Backbone as a chain_set.jsonl record, in Angstrom:
{"seq": "MMKALLALLSCLAVLSPAFAAQEVVVAQKNKSFSQPRITIHAGDKVTFRNDDAFVHNVFSLTDAQPFDLGTYTQGQAKSVTFAKAGTYDIECAIHPEMKLTVVVAP", "coords": {"N": [[118.724, -77.118, 156.871], [118.016, -75.019, 155.115], [120.512, -73.776, 154.8], [121.91, -75.765, 153.464], [120.496, -75.863, 151.063], [120.992, -73.278, 150.074], [123.756, -73.491, 149.732], [123.863, -75.432, 147.719], [122.557, -74.069, 145.636], [124.4, -72.025, 145.24], [126.585, -73.48, 144.265], [125.481, -74.41, 141.864], [125.127, -71.996, 140.532], [127.738, -71.288, 140.026], [128.527, -73.344, 138.316], [126.733, -73.144, 136.176], [127.402, -71.291, 133.993], [129.004, -72.823, 132.283], [127.214, -74.433, 131.049], [125.54, -72.74, 129.822], [123.561, -71.298, 127.232], [124.924, -70.504, 124.054], [125.96, -67.833, 121.835], [126.322, -67.478, 118.405], [127.749, -65.615, 115.857], [127.023, -65.048, 112.538], [128.175, -63.613, 109.715], [126.952, -61.826, 106.848], [128.287, -61.281, 103.852], [129.478, -60.026, 100.764], [127.617, -61.453, 99.251], [127.522, -63.959, 100.536], [127.557, -66.324, 103.257], [129.522, -65.988, 106.219], [130.617, -68.352, 107.041], [130.45, -71.657, 105.77], [129.372, -73.757, 107.161], [128.28, -74.499, 110.422], [128.544, -75.743, 113.775], [126.532, -76.175, 116.524], [124.905, -76.224, 119.783], [121.767, -77.538, 120.978], [119.527, -75.047, 121.938], [121.273, -72.972, 121.606], [121.943, -69.742, 120.139], [121.889, -68.271, 116.938], [123.085, -65.475, 115.364], [122.454, -63.529, 112.62], [124.194, -61.32, 110.751], [124.015, -58.554, 108.665], [126.409, -57.493, 106.583], [126.624, -56.439, 104.116], [126.03, -53.99, 101.479], [123.463, -54.136, 100.653], [120.126, -55.546, 100.771], [119.372, -58.495, 102.673], [118.044, -61.789, 103.356], [117.097, -64.37, 105.582], [116.297, -67.745, 105.797], [114.799, -70.941, 106.598], [113.616, -74.076, 105.592], [113.612, -76.379, 106.956], [112.164, -79.158, 108.497], [112.234, -79.551, 111.314], [112.362, -77.02, 112.474], [111.163, -74.65, 110.92], [111.739, -71.353, 109.614], [111.569, -67.815, 108.853], [113.286, -64.951, 108.551], [112.711, -62.62, 107.312], [113.415, -59.582, 105.417], [116.376, -57.564, 105.758], [118.515, -54.732, 106.246], [121.865, -53.386, 105.583], [124.027, -53.51, 108.361], [122.09, -54.301, 110.131], [120.878, -56.982, 112.233], [119.575, -60.247, 112.777], [118.192, -62.869, 114.784], [118.102, -66.405, 115.574], [117.055, -68.907, 117.755], [118.025, -72.159, 118.152], [116.193, -74.811, 118.938], [115.951, -77.566, 118.708], [117.777, -80.604, 118.131], [119.517, -81.422, 115.114], [119.983, -81.142, 111.514], [120.144, -78.209, 109.746], [119.244, -76.501, 106.852], [120.124, -73.462, 105.637], [119.242, -70.501, 103.933], [119.396, -67.589, 101.748], [116.713, -65.778, 100.637], [116.851, -63.882, 98.674], [119.32, -64.072, 97.457], [120.066, -66.821, 96.025], [122.401, -68.326, 95.874], [123.571, -68.209, 98.311], [124.253, -70.195, 100.964], [124.029, -72.054, 103.975], [124.881, -74.472, 106.374], [123.604, -75.548, 109.374], [124.453, -77.418, 112.043], [122.949, -78.897, 114.708], [123.699, -80.044, 117.745], [122.632, -82.339, 120.319]], "CA": [[118.164, -77.413, 155.567], [118.118, -73.814, 154.303], [121.923, -73.566, 154.478], [122.28, -76.759, 152.448], [119.879, -75.431, 149.816], [121.746, -72.119, 149.597], [125.055, -73.98, 149.263], [123.622, -76.095, 146.441], [122.283, -73.032, 144.648], [125.662, -71.337, 144.959], [127.368, -74.364, 143.392], [124.859, -74.404, 140.552], [125.392, -70.699, 139.92], [129.122, -71.326, 139.55], [128.612, -74.303, 137.221], [125.798, -72.88, 135.085], [127.943, -70.682, 132.782], [129.538, -73.846, 131.384], [126.086, -75.036, 130.354], [124.691, -71.679, 129.3], [123.429, -71.217, 125.775], [125.926, -69.665, 123.399], [125.543, -67.091, 120.653], [127.272, -67.505, 117.303], [127.423, -64.594, 114.861], [127.356, -65.379, 111.153], [128.053, -62.411, 108.894], [126.579, -61.946, 105.443], [129.16, -60.335, 103.15], [129.786, -60.428, 99.393], [126.609, -62.445, 98.869], [127.796, -65.275, 101.117], [127.654, -66.405, 104.71], [130.933, -65.985, 106.608], [131.018, -69.751, 107.196], [129.486, -72.501, 105.067], [128.819, -74.764, 108.076], [128.603, -74.325, 111.835], [127.984, -76.728, 114.696], [126.138, -75.562, 117.787], [124.119, -77.122, 120.628], [120.364, -77.172, 121.157], [119.384, -73.912, 122.842], [122.164, -71.891, 121.188], [121.376, -68.73, 119.255], [122.715, -67.813, 115.825], [122.746, -64.129, 114.924], [122.838, -63.281, 111.238], [124.487, -59.892, 110.633], [124.163, -58.122, 107.277], [127.542, -56.595, 106.366], [126.586, -55.999, 102.724], [125.352, -52.71, 101.24], [122.135, -54.407, 100.122], [119.22, -56.311, 101.625], [119.446, -59.953, 102.737], [116.981, -62.52, 104.042], [117.537, -65.683, 106.057], [115.172, -68.625, 106.055], [115.024, -72.385, 106.559], [112.409, -74.887, 105.454], [113.857, -77.617, 107.684], [110.956, -79.556, 109.239], [112.384, -79.444, 112.769], [112.131, -75.647, 112.927], [111.177, -73.713, 109.799], [111.656, -69.939, 109.989], [111.892, -66.81, 107.846], [113.59, -63.729, 109.288], [112.358, -61.449, 106.528], [114.549, -58.849, 104.864], [116.989, -56.555, 106.614], [119.533, -53.961, 105.543], [123.23, -53.34, 106.11], [124.168, -53.119, 109.763], [121.079, -54.948, 110.965], [121.073, -58.402, 112.539], [118.413, -60.967, 113.294], [118.651, -64.087, 115.453], [117.262, -67.591, 115.732], [117.494, -69.877, 118.754], [117.753, -73.502, 117.642], [115.733, -75.579, 120.09], [115.997, -79.016, 118.485], [118.936, -81.166, 117.435], [119.281, -81.766, 113.713], [120.747, -80.414, 110.503], [119.305, -77.162, 109.177], [119.711, -75.856, 105.638], [119.797, -72.05, 105.726], [119.445, -69.82, 102.661], [118.912, -66.218, 101.569], [115.687, -65.808, 99.592], [117.196, -62.91, 97.645], [120.54, -64.542, 96.801], [119.969, -68.279, 96.177], [123.718, -68.953, 95.993], [123.963, -68.159, 99.715], [123.801, -71.392, 101.682], [124.698, -72.33, 105.251], [124.385, -75.632, 107.091], [123.733, -75.458, 110.822], [124.295, -78.714, 112.705], [122.608, -78.652, 116.106], [123.915, -81.229, 118.565], [121.756, -82.315, 121.51]], "C": [[118.324, -76.209, 154.629], [119.562, -73.54, 153.902], [122.37, -74.528, 153.387], [121.718, -76.357, 151.088], [120.632, -74.237, 149.234], [123.119, -72.526, 149.072], [124.917, -74.65, 147.9], [123.365, -75.072, 145.345], [123.535, -72.255, 144.281], [126.537, -72.159, 144.028], [126.795, -74.359, 141.977], [125.12, -73.09, 139.827], [126.807, -70.644, 139.358], [129.238, -72.231, 138.328], [127.792, -73.891, 136.001], [126.402, -72.182, 133.876], [128.505, -71.707, 131.793], [128.433, -74.471, 130.546], [125.166, -73.994, 129.725], [124.666, -71.712, 127.773], [124.459, -70.225, 125.236], [125.288, -68.892, 122.25], [126.669, -67.14, 119.632], [126.821, -66.459, 116.298], [127.925, -65.059, 113.5], [127.112, -64.121, 110.332], [127.606, -62.784, 107.484], [127.352, -60.857, 104.712], [129.482, -60.891, 101.78], [128.881, -61.564, 98.917], [126.977, -63.856, 99.32], [127.754, -65.177, 102.641], [129.129, -66.508, 105.069], [131.488, -67.392, 106.812], [130.001, -70.607, 106.444], [128.781, -73.501, 105.978], [129.236, -74.404, 109.501], [127.96, -75.449, 112.629], [127.754, -76.036, 116.031], [125.405, -76.613, 118.616], [122.684, -76.629, 120.719], [120.278, -76.084, 122.23], [120.293, -72.75, 122.49], [121.458, -70.973, 120.2], [122.381, -68.394, 118.161], [122.184, -66.447, 115.4], [123.314, -63.926, 113.534], [122.983, -61.772, 111.059], [124.731, -59.534, 109.163], [125.283, -57.09, 107.172], [127.622, -56.121, 104.914], [125.813, -54.687, 102.6], [123.956, -52.897, 100.651], [121.387, -55.345, 101.053], [119.513, -57.808, 101.526], [118.201, -60.485, 103.445], [117.587, -63.835, 104.504], [116.296, -66.513, 106.34], [115.639, -70.075, 106.035], [113.668, -73.069, 106.44], [112.568, -76.231, 106.153], [112.683, -77.923, 108.601], [111.063, -79.331, 110.742], [112.083, -78.046, 113.294], [112.196, -74.686, 111.735], [111.078, -72.27, 110.315], [111.983, -69.072, 108.782], [112.08, -65.493, 108.59], [113.215, -62.464, 108.53], [113.605, -60.749, 106.002], [115.079, -57.848, 105.88], [118.217, -55.977, 105.924], [120.891, -54.007, 106.235], [123.249, -52.827, 107.548], [123.139, -53.744, 110.681], [121.432, -56.418, 111.175], [119.776, -58.976, 113.074], [118.899, -62.317, 113.799], [117.601, -65.182, 115.464], [117.879, -68.441, 116.829], [117.06, -71.246, 118.26], [117.451, -74.42, 118.816], [115.948, -77.079, 119.944], [117.267, -79.432, 117.76], [118.549, -81.511, 116.007], [120.185, -80.975, 112.805], [119.799, -79.479, 109.776], [119.98, -76.581, 107.945], [119.196, -74.429, 105.648], [120.119, -71.397, 104.38], [119.015, -68.361, 102.763], [117.927, -66.254, 100.412], [116.022, -64.873, 98.436], [118.39, -63.38, 96.814], [120.623, -66.062, 96.964], [121.315, -68.997, 96.27], [124.222, -68.963, 97.439], [123.359, -69.344, 100.455], [124.669, -71.588, 102.925], [124.063, -73.584, 105.836], [124.652, -75.422, 108.573], [123.447, -76.841, 111.388], [124.079, -78.437, 114.181], [122.732, -79.975, 116.849], [122.997, -81.161, 119.781], [122.428, -81.687, 122.714]], "O": [[118.724, -76.371, 153.477], [119.815, -73.114, 152.775], [123.122, -74.149, 152.489], [122.397, -76.498, 150.071], [120.881, -74.191, 148.029], [123.595, -71.972, 148.081], [125.76, -74.456, 147.024], [123.9, -75.195, 144.243], [123.708, -71.867, 143.125], [127.159, -71.619, 143.113], [127.545, -74.311, 141.002], [125.316, -73.09, 138.612], [127.041, -70.019, 138.324], [129.976, -71.912, 137.397], [128.144, -74.267, 134.883], [125.943, -72.458, 132.768], [128.48, -71.473, 130.585], [128.69, -74.981, 129.456], [124.128, -74.339, 129.159], [125.636, -72.107, 127.125], [124.806, -69.243, 125.892], [124.218, -69.251, 121.759], [127.827, -66.876, 119.956], [125.649, -66.415, 115.927], [129.092, -65.415, 113.336], [125.989, -63.623, 110.259], [127.846, -63.89, 107.001], [127.114, -59.667, 104.917], [129.732, -62.088, 101.635], [129.331, -62.506, 98.265], [126.774, -64.825, 98.588], [127.896, -64.101, 103.222], [129.911, -67.062, 104.297], [132.701, -67.594, 106.759], [128.807, -70.311, 106.478], [127.728, -74.033, 105.627], [130.388, -74.052, 109.755], [126.961, -76.032, 112.21], [128.65, -75.404, 116.591], [125.295, -77.766, 118.198], [122.418, -75.438, 120.555], [120.885, -76.198, 123.295], [120.115, -71.65, 123.013], [120.511, -71.369, 119.52], [123.575, -68.251, 118.424], [120.998, -66.284, 115.114], [124.505, -64.126, 113.3], [122.01, -61.031, 111.199], [125.565, -60.152, 108.502], [125.129, -55.952, 107.614], [128.593, -55.469, 104.531], [125.045, -54.318, 103.489], [123.335, -51.933, 100.203], [121.956, -55.871, 102.01], [119.852, -58.325, 100.461], [117.426, -59.738, 104.042], [118.505, -64.351, 103.867], [115.371, -66.068, 107.02], [116.715, -70.397, 105.532], [112.702, -72.689, 107.102], [111.747, -77.128, 105.962], [112.252, -77.075, 109.382], [110.078, -78.958, 111.379], [111.607, -77.891, 114.419], [113.192, -73.983, 111.566], [110.42, -72.004, 111.321], [112.593, -69.531, 107.817], [111.138, -64.977, 109.191], [113.381, -61.358, 109.044], [114.716, -61.263, 106.129], [114.348, -57.353, 106.737], [118.872, -56.646, 105.125], [121.045, -54.582, 107.312], [122.581, -51.853, 107.895], [123.307, -53.716, 111.9], [122.182, -57.012, 110.4], [118.991, -58.293, 113.731], [119.894, -62.85, 113.307], [116.398, -64.933, 115.378], [119.088, -68.67, 116.836], [115.882, -71.474, 117.983], [118.341, -74.764, 119.593], [116.109, -77.785, 120.939], [117.77, -78.716, 116.894], [117.399, -81.849, 115.726], [121.048, -80.226, 113.263], [118.77, -79.908, 109.253], [121.153, -76.211, 107.989], [117.987, -74.197, 105.665], [121.14, -71.701, 103.764], [118.363, -67.951, 103.724], [118.268, -66.713, 99.322], [115.519, -65.06, 97.328], [118.461, -63.118, 95.614], [121.193, -66.542, 97.943], [121.371, -70.151, 96.697], [125.194, -69.652, 97.752], [122.141, -69.484, 100.562], [125.871, -71.323, 102.918], [122.843, -73.74, 105.799], [125.783, -75.153, 108.979], [122.347, -77.372, 111.237], [124.918, -77.817, 114.834], [121.966, -80.909, 116.61], [122.624, -80.076, 120.227], [121.823, -81.595, 123.782]]}, "num_chains": 1, "name": "protein.A"}
C-alpha cells in the first residue's frame, strides 16, 4: 500500500508543473501598460513592474476581486493573484489613460 502511494505521489509531482500557477509580468512604460489585454487562468499571478521614471498605481474595481496596489516608483513591482474567473478592468489611478483588461479563464 505504501509503495503504491509513493508511486502515485511521484507521478503527481511529475505532472504538477503543467498545472502550476503561472506568473505574467506587465510593464508600465511611457504611461501605458506593455499589453492592452492579457488572458490568464484562475490562480495565476500578474506582476506589474514600473519601468517609468515616475510613480504609478494599479487598481481594479471589478466586483469579483477589487484591489488597489497603492503607488510605487521606478524599478518596483507589485503583484496580484487572480483567484476567480472573469474579466477585470485594470487602471492606474495617477494616469487615467492607462488601461488593461485581464481575462481570467477557469
